[in-house]
C-alpha positions as CSV (number, residue, x, y, z in Angstrom):
1,X,15.8,7.1,-13.9
2,X,14.6,6.8,-10.2
3,X,11.2,6.9,-11.8
4,X,12.1,3.2,-12.5
5,X,13.2,2.1,-9.1
6,X,10.2,3.5,-7.5
7,X,7.8,2.0,-10.2
8,X,10.0,-1.5,-9.4
9,X,9.6,-1.0,-5.8
10,X,6.1,-0.5,-6.1
11,X,5.2,-3.3,-8.5
12,X,7.3,-5.4,-5.4
13,X,5.0,-4.0,-3.0
14,X,1.7,-5.0,-4.7
15,X,3.5,-8.6,-5.1
16,X,4.1,-8.8,-1.4
17,X,0.6,-7.7,-0.2
18,X,-1.2,-10.3,-2.7
19,X,1.4,-13.0,-1.5
20,X,0.8,-12.4,2.1
21,X,-0.8,-15.4,3.8
22,X,-1.7,-12.5,7.3
23,X,-3.7,-10.1,6.2
24,X,-2.8,-7.3,8.7
25,X,0.3,-7.5,7.1
26,X,-1.4,-7.4,3.7
27,X,-2.7,-4.3,4.3
28,X,-0.3,-2.5,5.9
29,X,2.1,-3.4,2.7
30,X,-0.4,-1.8,0.6
31,X,0.9,1.8,2.2
32,X,4.4,0.9,0.0
33,X,2.3,1.5,-3.1
34,X,1.0,4.7,-2.1
35,X,3.8,6.1,-1.0
36,X,5.6,5.2,-4.3
37,X,2.6,6.5,-6.2
38,X,3.0,9.7,-4.0
39,X,6.7,10.0,-5.4
40,X,6.0,9.4,-8.9
41,X,3.5,12.5,-8.8
42,X,5.9,14.1,-6.9
43,X,8.5,13.7,-9.7
44,X,6.1,14.5,-12.5
45,X,6.0,18.3,-10.1
46,X,1.8,17.7,-9.2
47,X,1.8,18.2,-5.5
48,X,-1.9,18.5,-5.4
49,X,-2.4,15.0,-6.8
50,X,1.0,14.0,-4.6
51,X,-0.6,15.2,-1.0
52,X,-4.3,13.4,-2.1
53,X,-2.4,10.6,-2.8
54,X,-0.3,10.4,0.6
55,X,-3.2,10.9,2.1
56,X,-5.4,8.7,0.4
57,X,-2.9,5.4,-0.5
58,X,-1.0,5.6,2.2
59,X,-2.2,6.7,4.7
60,X,-6.3,6.3,5.0
61,X,-6.8,3.0,3.0
62,X,-4.6,1.2,4.7
63,X,-5.8,2.0,8.4
64,X,-8.9,1.0,6.5
65,X,-7.9,-2.1,6.0
66,X,-6.3,-2.8,9.0
67,X,-9.7,-1.8,11.2
68,X,-11.4,-4.4,8.8
69,X,-9.3,-7.3,9.4
70,X,-9.0,-6.5,13.2
71,X,-12.9,-6.4,13.4
72,X,-13.2,-9.5,11.5
73,X,-12.4,-13.0,13.1
74,X,-9.4,-15.3,12.1
75,X,-10.4,-18.9,10.7
76,X,-7.2,-21.2,11.2
77,X,-6.4,-24.0,9.0
78,X,-7.5,-27.0,11.1
79,X,-6.4,-29.7,8.2
């Protein structure tokens, strides 16, 4: 039962990340999916895969996306 809740949270995290107009918030929200997938791997008794997912999906990718957003210039809509 808990697996289904975690999967729903992961999907909602993806939808929220896609729907965000602020790229920095979207970069942070990608970590939610990584954490949920990590929990699923831990529940499935794959701790080595869960550890790798926790490092890559929950830490490295959101940080790299946030750095990329920070390094680029923002373009405001002047319509």
